[in-house]
Residue, then its C-alpha position, 0 to 999 in steps of 0.5 A: x263523177x256522176x256530178x261531173x257527167x252532168x256537167x260535161x254534159x251542159x245541161x246544168x249550167x250552172x254546175x260551173x260554179x264547181x269551178x269556182x273556188x267558193x263553189x268547190x268549199x263546201x264540197x272540199x269542207x267534208x273531206x277529212x282533214x288530211x285530203x283537205x291539207x294535200x287538196x290544198x297543196x294540190x290545187x296551191x300548184x296547179x295555180x302555180x302551173x296554170x297563171x293563177x288560174x284555179x283548178x278545174x272540178x275534173x282534176x278535183x274530181x281527178x284528184x279524189x279518185x287518186x287518193x281514194x285508190x292509194x287509200x283503198x289499195x290492198x297491197x298498200 
């Protein structure tokens, strides 16, 4: 979330690289395999719904936060 905040501030323009598949790839590679598979499904759906555009970094952040909440839900 800190990176997303810095990206939105606009002071670190190089962070826009994270809005590309090449930029986000090394980050995705660090996720557990199951999450990587879910991400592939999620970005594939996003591309279909958005005329082939790769999802922005904010979409990835929301995906990770949502998955973290699911996995850390004490009632599950």
